[in-house]
N, C-alpha and C positions, 0 to 999 in steps of 0.2 A: 504493500500500500504506500501511496505517496503522502508525505507529510509536508504541508505548506505552512510556513510561519512568517510573520512580518518582522523585518529587522529594521528598526528605525522608521522614519517617515517615507523613505523612498525605495526600499528594497524588500523583495520577497524571496525567501530561501526555500528551495524544494529539496527534499531528501526522499529517496526511494530505496527501500530494502526489500528484496525478494529472494527467497531461497534458491540457490543455484546460480545467482548472479552477483557480481561485485556491487557494493553500494554506489549509488549515483547521487550527486548533489550539484545544484547550480543555483545561482542567484539572478533574479530579474528585477527590472525597475517597475514592472506592472504585473498585477496579479493574473490578468488574462494571459500574459505570456507564460507565466509560471504554470497555470492550469493546462495550457496547450502543450507545453513541453512534457509535463508529467504524463499526459494522456498518450502522447506518441511513444514515450519510453515504455510505459506499462503495456501498451498494445504490442510493441515489438517483442517484449519479454514473453507475453502470453502466446504469441505466434511462433516463438522460437527463432526469430530472425534478428534478435538484438545484437548489436556490435557496440562495444564501449566507445563513447566519444570523449572520454576523460582526457586522454593525451592530446587529442586534436583541439579540445576546448581550453586546455591549459598551456598550449604551445603557441606563442605568437609567431607571426610571419618573420619578424626580425630574428627570433631564436632559431627558427628553421633555416633561415638564410645563413646564419653563423655555422650551423652544423653542416649544411650543404657545402659551404666553402671549404671547411676542414676535410670532409670525407669524400666529396665528389669533385668540386671545382679544381682544387689544387692538383689533381691527378690528370687534368686535361692539358693538351698542348696549348690551348688558348686561354690558359688560366689568368694571365695578366689582364686580358680584355674583359673576361667574365667578371673579374674582381671589381672592375669599374662599374659594371651593371649592378652587381650586388650592393655596392656602396650607394648607388642611386636609390635602389629600392629600400634600403635600410633608413635612408633619410626621408622617405615618403611617409606621410602620416598613417597610411594603411598598414604599415609594417608593425604598428603597435597592437593591431587587432589579433585575436586568436584565429588560428587557421580555420576553425569551424565556423567562425563568424564572418568570413570573407565570402561575399556573394558575387555572382556573375554581374549583377547590376553595378557593384562597386568597381569592378574592373572595366566595365563598359564606360562608365563615367570617366575613369582615369584615361582610357583609350582616347576618347573624344577630346579631352583637354590636352593630352600629350601630343596629339596630331597637330595642334596649333603651334607647337614648339619645335618639333623635330620631324624628320621624314618618316614615311610609312615603313620603310625598311628598318629603321631604328626601333620603332614601336613594335614591330613583329619580333625583333631580336629580344627586346625586353620582355615581351609576352612569352617567348620560348623559354626564357629562364624561369619565370614563375610557374609555367606549366610543368617544367621538369622537376621543380621543387615539390610540387603537389604530387606528381607521379612517384617520386622517390618516397615521400611520406606515406603514400598509400601502399606501395608494393614492398618497401623494404623497412620502413620504420614503424610498422604496426598500427597505422592510422586508417584502417580499412573503411571506417565510417565516412571518411572525407569524400567529397565529390570535387573533381578538378574544375574550378569555375572558368578557367580559360577555354575549356572545350565547349562551353555553352554560349560563347559570344562570337560575334563576327570578327574576322581578321581584316585589317585594312589591306587594300590591294597594293602590292608592291609596284613601284614605277616600272615602266618598260626598261629593258636592258639598254645600256649605253651603246651608241653606234659611233662613238668618236674614234676616228682613225687619223693617223698622221697625214697632214696635208703637204703639198709640194713645198719644199724648202724649210719645213719646221724642224726636221732633225738637224740640219746644218746650223740653224739658228740656236738650237739648244746647245750643241757642241761648242759653238762660239762664245756662249755666255755663261758657261759653267765656271764656278769658282773653286772647283775640286778637280785635281788632276785625274782622279780615278773615276769620276762620274761619266765621262765620255765613253771609256771602255765598257763600263757597266751598262749604259744605255744600249750600245751597239751589241753587246753580248745578249742582252734581254731580247732584242729583236731577232737574233739568230736562233735562240733556243725556246722562247715562249715560257721561260721559267718564272715562277712566282718570286715576288720580292724577297720573302724570307729564305727561299731556297738559294737564291743568288748570294744573299748576305752570309750564309753559313758555309759557302763553298771552301774546300780545302784542297791543297795540291795533291795530297795522297788519295784523293777521290778521282783524280783525272788519269785516264789510261790513254796516252797519246797514240800508241800503236793501234788500239782498237777504235780510237776516235770516239770515246764515250766518257760520260761523267756520271759517277754514282751519287745519288741523293739518298743518304742513309735513312732519313725520316722526312716524309712529306706531310702536307696538311692533313692527309687521310690517315697518317700514322704508319704508312707502309713505305718501303724503299722503292726507288725508281731509277732506271738508267736512261740518261738522255744522250741521244746521238749528237755529235759535234760536227758542224759544217767546217769546211776549210777556213772560212772567215772567222768562225768562233775559235778555232785552234790558233789562228794567227793573232787574234786579240789576246789570247792567254800567253802565247809565246813572247809577246812584246812587254809583258808585265814583269816588274822586278820580283824576285823571290823574297818573301818575308820570313823572318826567323821563327815566327809563331805558327807557320804553316797555313795561315789564312790567305786566301787568294786576293781579296780586295781590301782587307783591313777595316771594312765597314760591317762589323758583326751585328750592329743594331739596324734592323730594316728601316726604322723611323729616320735614322740619319740619312739613309739613301733617299727617302721620300722628301725630306726637307731640302736636300741639295738639289733635287730635281725641281721642286717647286720654285726655288730661288732662281734657277736657270730659266725656267719658263717665264717668270715674272720679268726678268731683265730682258728677255727676248721678245716680250710683248705677246706671248702665246697664252690664250685663255682656254679654260675648260679642258685641260689635258692633265691626266694623272699618270703616275708611274705604272699603275695597273693597266692603263690603256695600252701600254707597250705589249702586254700579254695578248690583248685583243688583236693588236696589229700583227704580231708574229703568227698567231693562229690563223688569221685570215690569209696571210702570205703563204702559209703552208698549203692551204686549199688552192690558192692561185697557182702554185707550182704543180698542181695536179695530184696531190696526195689524197687518198680516200679517208673517210672519217675514222676508220679503225687505225690507220697509220698516224693520223694527227693525234688521236687520243693516246697512242703509245708514246708520243713525244711530250705532249703537254700534261699527261696524267689525269685528264678528266675521266671520271668514273662512268658516266652515262652520256649517250649521244645528246640527250636533252640539255645537259649541262654544257656540253661542247657547243651546242647551237647558240647559247646565250652569249658566248664569247666570239662568235664568228659573224663578221659583216663583210661580205664581198662587195666590191665596187661594181656597179652595174656596167660601167664601160669596159671593165676587164671581162665580165661575163659575156658581153657582146662579142668581144674578140675570140673568146673560146668557142662560141657557137659557130663561128665562121671557119674554124680549123678543119 
């Protein structure tokens, strides 16, 4: 039987004791809410479908995020980026609420407000984090009574994939306006290989096999190794570089340093709306323009699915026209 008693002027405490079940208690600000909760819990116990909500009701989102960071996030390759998102959520007022008290309407309201501040892509990534926190709570941390509120709301539509490619003369301008001796070779190497920024930054001389004309990437974004074929131009770029005592090829082990140097060069060259990642787009498109098929290109770039590969591929219509006349 449920016992409901008033505590002070603003609270109602419910206690439920039933043989075969752990004691349940919760405090509400209105008696109607206390009656409703007690009725639901007793009904579930009577029907044999009761699952304790105690841990979910006593664990705040902030506490769950702390545990998630320790046990899950720090083991990921992108832990540094995810830590930033965790800090954002911990500073958001909703993080003080118990997990069981977070509703889909709360996240829908957050989504709509957040979209006025950042892009839909950023909102989706922040939603992914919260969704995974709830999934881990439900599947691994014994909070089976929880419902993932993210699964019950609409996702904002991601923007169309970028179609930015290098225009005539832009590469030469970038190379002329770089303030780093190493950025020029890095940019040209990126265009020859289609490698990701982080993969280029972590390159080492002992991963290069000149005889076989390949470069080993021990760990990629997907967590697996990959071997990249090297063109004659890519080998020439590497051969022109001085050998470093630490074994690093570029000396730019931080990918963000590479990005900032590229952004400075573009700004001085008067080039707008071009990112370092666009070089990967450009290289991938060039592979197709050389006549390689999708499987061959995927083997070079490391894309796991053809759909992912399509997002990074933008062929010039004028080049396609020439191919049709061959």
